[in-house]
N, C-alpha and C positions, 0 to 999 in steps of 0.2 A: 509558396506560402505568401499571403498578403502581408505587407508591411503594417505593423500595428498603428503607425501614424496615419494610415489611410482608412481610419475607421469611419463607418457611416455616422451621420449626424445623430447625436443623442447617445452614442456608445459611451462606455465607462471611461471617463476622463482620468480616473485614478490609475488605470492600467497604462494609459498613455504617459502619464507623469512618471510612473515607475520605470517604464521603458526608457524615457528620456534621461532619467537619473542614472540608470544602468549604463547607457551608452556614454554619458559624460564621464562616469568613473572608468569605463573601459578605455576610452580615449586617453585619459590621464595615465592609466596604468601602461598602456602601449607606448606612450611617449617617455615614460620613465627610463632612464639609462641603466644598463646592467652589463657587466663584462662577460658573465657566463650565461649559459642557456637557462639554468635554474633561476638566476637573478632576474632574467627578463620575463620568464613565463609565470613564476609564482605570484607576482602581483596581479596578473591577469586571472589566475586561479582564485585569488582572494575576491576579486570582483564577482566571479561566477558564484562562489560560495554565498556571498552576501545577498545577491539579487535573485539567485535561484533557490535559496533557502536550504543549503546543505552544509553540514559540519566539515566536509572534506571535498576537495577537488584534486585530482592527480592525473598524471600522464604516464602511460606505460608503453614500453617497447616490447614487441612480441617477435620472437625468433624460434620457429619450430614449436616445441612445447614449453619454451622458456618465456615467462612473463616477468618483466623487471620494471619496477617503479623508477622513473628517472627524474620526476619532479612531483612535489606534493605540498598541499596547504591544508592544515587542520588535521585533527586526530593523529598527532605525531606518535602517540604510543601504539597506534594500530597500523598506520600506513606510513612508511618511511622510505625516502629515496634509497635505492640500493636493494630493497626487499625483492627477493626472487621467489616465484611460486610457479608450480606446474600450471600451464594454461588450462588444463582439464579441471583445475580446482578453483577457477576464477569466474566471476560474473562476465568478464570480458569475452569469454569464448562465445557466449550468445550474441554479443555485439558484433563480433567478426563474422558470424553466420548470417547476419541480416544487413540490409541497406538502410540508411537513414539513422534515426535516433532510436536506440533501444531503451525502453523504460520499464522498470520494475517498481510498482507502487507499494506492494505489500508482500515481501519475500516470504514471511512466515506462513502465508497462505498458499502462494503460488510456487514456492521453491523449497518447501520444508525438507525434502529428501535430496535436494541438489547438493553435490560435493562442495560447491562454492558457499552455499548458505551454511552447511555443516562446519566449514572451516572458519569463515569470517563472521557469520551471523548478522550481516548488514541487512537492514530492513528495507531500504529503498536505494535504487540505483538508476542513474541516467548515464548513458555512454554512447559514443559514436566512434566509427573507425577513422583513424588518421592515415592519410596517404602523403607520401613525399616523393617527388621525382617520378610519379606514376606508379609507385609500388606501395604496397601495404607496409606501414611503419608500426602501428600499435593502436592505442585507444586514448581518448579523452573521457574522463569519468568524473561524476559527482555522486557521492554516496552519503546516506544517513545511517548511523549505526543502530538507532533505536526507535525511530518514528517512521510510520508510513506517510506517503504523500498522495496528493490528488494528481490528476492528469495535468500535464503541462498546458499552460495557456499559450496562445499564439505568440504573444510578445516574448515569453520565456524561450520558446523554440527558436524564434528569430535571434534572440541574444545568444543562445547556445550555438547557432550556426555561425554567428560572427566570431565567437570564441574559437570555434573549430578552424575557421579560415585563418585567423591570426596565428594560432598555434602551429598549423601546417606550414605557414610561411616561415615561422621561426625555426621549425625543424629543418626545412630545406636550406635555410641560411646556415644552420649549424653543420649540416652535412657537407655543405660546400666548403665551409671553413676547415672541417676535418679533412676533407679530400685535399685541399690546398696544403694543409700542414703536413699530411702524410706524403704528398708529392714532394714537398720541400725537404722533408726529412730523408726521403729516398734519394733525392738529388744530392743532398749534402753528404749522405753516406757513400754514394757512388763517387762524388767529387773527392772526398777525403779517403779514398781507398789506400790502404797502406802498401799496396803492391804497385801503384801507378803514380807517376809524377804528372801533374796536370797544370797547365797554364792557360789562361784566357787572355787573348790579345784583342786590341781594337783593329780596325781595318787598316791601320798604318803600321801594324806590327809592334805596337807598344804594349807592355804588360799591364793588364788590368787587375788580374787576380791569379794567385797560385794556391794550390792545395797545401795542407799541412805537411804532407809527405815531402813535397818538393822544397818547401821553406825550411823544414827541419834538416834536410840533407846539407844545405849550404849555410844554415844558421843565419839567414838574411833578415835585415830589418825591412818591414813592409814599406815604410816611407822612402827608403833609400832605393828600392828597385821598382816599385809600381810607377808606371808612367814612362819607364825607360825602354828603349828598343830592346826587344827580347834577347837578341844575340849579344847585347852588351852586359847581360846579367851574369851573376857568378856561375851559373850552370854551364856557360859557354865561353866566357872571356878568359879562361885560363890557358887557352890554346887558340892561336889564330886560325888554324885550319878547321878546328871544330866550330868556332864562331862563324866562319864563312859558310860552312855546311848548313848551319842553322839559318843564317840570313838568306841563303839561297832558297831553302825550303819555305820559309815564311813568305818571301816575295812571290814565289810561285803560287802559294796558297792565296795570297792577295788577289791573284788573277783567276781564282776559282778552281785551282788544281789541288787534289789531295796528294800529298807527298810523303813517302816513306824513306827513312834513312836510319843508319846506325851511328851512334856517337859514344864518346868516352867522357866521363865526368870525374871531377875530384871534389869530395865533400869537405866540409869544414874541418873534419878530423883527419884529413889526408886520405880517406878511403877512396879507392878508385873503383868505378863500376862502368859497365857497358849497358847501353839501352837501345831498344828498338823504338824509334820515334815516328809518330804520325802527326803531320800538320794538316788539319782539316778545316776548310772554310765553312762558315755558316752564312748562307745567303738569304736575303729577303727580297722577293720580286726581282731576282737575278742580280742583285747587288750584294757583294760581300760586306757583312756588318761586323762579324767577329771571326776570330781564328782560334780554334781549339788545338792545343799541342799536348799530346799524350806520350809519355815515355815509360816503357815497361823494362824493368831490370832483367837483362839477359846475361848477367855476369856468370851465373852457374852454367848456362847453356854454352857460352863461349869457352868456359873452362873445360867442359866435357868434350867440346869439339877439339880443343887442343890435346886433351888426353887421348881421344880417338886417333888423332893424327899421329901422336907419339907411338901408339900401338901399331898403327898402320905402317909406320916407318920401320918398326921392328919386324913386322911380317915381310915388308918389302926388301929390307937389306939383310937382316940376320937370318931369319928362318928360310925365306925364299932362296937367298943366295946359297945357304948351306945345303938345302935340299937339292939345288941344281948341281952342286958338286957331287953329292951322294948319287944322284941319278946318273951322272956321267960315269962315275966309277963303277956303278952297278952294271951299266951297259957294257963297259969294257970287260968286266968279269964274266958276264953272260956269254959274250962272244968267245972268251978264252977258255972257259971251263966246259966240262961235259958231265953227263950223267946227273946224279942227285945234286951235285954242287951247282951245276948250271940251272937246275930247277930252282934252287934256293936263290941264286942270283937273279933269275927272272922274277921271283916273288918280290925281292928287294926292289927291283926296277919298277915293277907294277905299283907297289906301294909308294915309292918315291914320286912317280908320276901323279898318283892320286893325291898325295899330300901337296905337291906343287899346285895341282889344279884346284884343290880345296882352298889352299892359302890365297890364291888369286881371287877365288870367289868370295872368300871372307873379306878380303880387301875391298871388293866391289860392294859388298853389303855395308861395310863400315862407311864407305864414301857416301852411299845413298842415305844411310841413317843420319848422317850429319846434316842432310837437307831435310826434305819432307817425305817421310815414308821410306819403304824398302824398295826392292827391285820390282819392276813392272811385271804383273802376272799375266799369263796367257793360257790358252787351252793346250794341254799336253796329253799325249797318249800314255796311259799308265803302264801298259804291258811291257814295253821296252825298258822303262825305268826300273821296274821290279826285276826284270831279267838281268840287267847289268849289275844291280846292287846285289843280287843273289850270287852271281859268279864271284864277286869280290869277297862276300862273307864266307863262301864255301872254301876259299883258299886259306882261311885261317885255321881250319880243322878238317883234315882229310876224312875223319870218321863221322862228321856231322851229316845229317840228312836234311835237305831243303826241298820242300814240295811247294809248287806254285799252281794256282788255278785262277788265272786272270782272263776272263772272256775277252775276245777281240772287240775292239771298238770302244772300250772304256776310256773316257777322257775326263780330265780334271783341270781345274784352274790352279796353276802354280807357275814356277819359273825354272830356270836351268839348275837350281840348287836342290830340286826335288830328289834327284838321284842320291845326293848326300844325305838328305833327310831320311829316306828309306834305308840307305846304307848304314846310317848310324844306329837305327833301331835293330837291323839284322845283325850287325857286328856286336852290338850290345847283347843280343840273345845268344850268339855263339860264345862270347867271352864269359858270360855269367851262367850259361846253361851247363857247362861242363863238357868233357870229352864225349863225343858221340851223341850230342843232343839232336833232337828232331824239331824242325821248324816248319810250320805250314803258313803259306801266304794266300789269302783269299780276299774276295771283295763282295760287297752287296750294296744295292741302291736303297737309300732311305730318303724319300721325298726328293729334294733337290741336291742331296749330298751323296757322295760315294764313300763308303766306309771300307778302308783298307785294313784288314785284320792280319796281324802277325802274331801267331801263337807258337809257344814252345812247351817242351816237357821238362824244363829246368826246375830249379828250387822255388820259383815264384817270388812275388814281392808282397810283403805283408800289407793289408789294406791301409794301415795308418801311414805307410810310406809312399803310397801310390801318387799322391799329389806333389809331395816334396821333391821327388826325383827330377822333376822338370824345372826346379828352381836353380838360379845361378849358383854354381860352385858346389851343388849337391852331388853326392855319389854314394853308391851302396857301401855297406860296411866292409865288403871284401874287395872293393874296387881300388885300383891304384891310379886311376885316371884323374883328370883335372875337374871333372864335373861339367865340362863344356858341352859334350855331345848332346845330351838330352835337353839341356837348356837351349842350345842352338836349334834343335828339332822343334821345341815348343814355340820359340820366337818366329821361326819361318812358317810353321803351320798357321799361327795366328795371323801373320801378314797375308796369307792366302785367303783369309776369311774362314778358316776351318777351326778344328778343335782336336785335341788328343787326350786320351785317357787310358788307364790300365784296368783290365778285368782279369778274373781268374779264367785260365784256359781249360778247355775240355781235355787237353792233353795232360793236365796236371800242373803246369807251370803258369806263366803269365801270358796275357794276350793284350798287345798294344793295338788300340783302335785309333786310326787316323781318319777323321772326317774331313773330306775336301769337297768344296763346291764343284758341281759338274758343269756350271755355266756362269 
């Protein structure tokens, strides 16, 4: 569009004067200071209203079918910031469907049945699409509630384009401010995490800033510790060895190395905690500018490790030593006795050896659980595992019937505790199935999993109890056990990447389904 100031000689000088006056007012409005988006754009809307001849000018943001007024000038009883309207009931929907300026000169004639006219009854409308950062934002509109207008003149269209450009610039500015504020809020929320102690050091290891969690723990005065060598601050200087460990980590971070270590701290109230600490360098162009030190409270983890070590020592010294004595005595009895008594002694000997073996395996699991993860899984042939577990279960009841149908070549991902996993399920079926129970063990492939099915004709398990039986310490109402067996089964199957559940058996009792990965 031609600039109105470049009119041919003899053109209407009045239009030129009006355009110049409008631009002067627009420049003054643009120069006016304002802290909020509305304070900056509403004076510009005033200029548009005055020089374009409309009672109202407003800016709307559009998101999906939501149309929201974010700034408005004039007709405050009709159009107010914060008003929300379905886009389908607004004049702006036509603007968004077109390029350039959308003009409605006489809505009562051209839009009498339109939902926008039926809702608002605005007689004239001029609008254009606003874009910010390359994306559609909303609309800039000027409306007249009761008078039709003539077509826009060239100078009015040019003024409208200037208004649009300035408003789009302000929107981008506001979005940038919002983005910075949101990023800053996110950083502050992360920095002041109640679960982590964070300190920011300069390149020489002096403390610049610490988060509220860290400061609250030692009840320190900012002025007293900021600027001090980090290892001389209250988190570390209560113990020479701890302070040295911190200084060594920070000095290594100064050289560009990320360092991990553990430390103990004493709070202002005497509370003692353990932390896992990371000293991480922040480099710009290869030069360390800052060092971030983060400490995560691992006191509960350390306490659990101590508890596990305590129980491990019980297994190692009390149970294992006691079972070794029983095993030796049972072996002596088996050699000395004959007939049925020798058979009983052999059973005691077999179970003693199994319990010793299981105790050693549980110790192994406890040791690996105190680090990261459980024992390392590998591919194992399922048939021999089921065969061995079946023999053990059969020895519990001479009248029980165990049937297995495991095709050759079936392999699953597990470890050497799988025989105890299967054995626990089988012995559980024998124990709770009653004398003469029948148990069937079969397999089926389901996608990448192998389903091991152990079904019995016992009393079954009510549906409401089928999940609870795998929880720690849970046991059936008739059980005298510790509730360890099926919890152990669940933990181990989960560590293999599998799953376990209970269904109703075709035999009339329960059917345990153990899903194990085949690769």
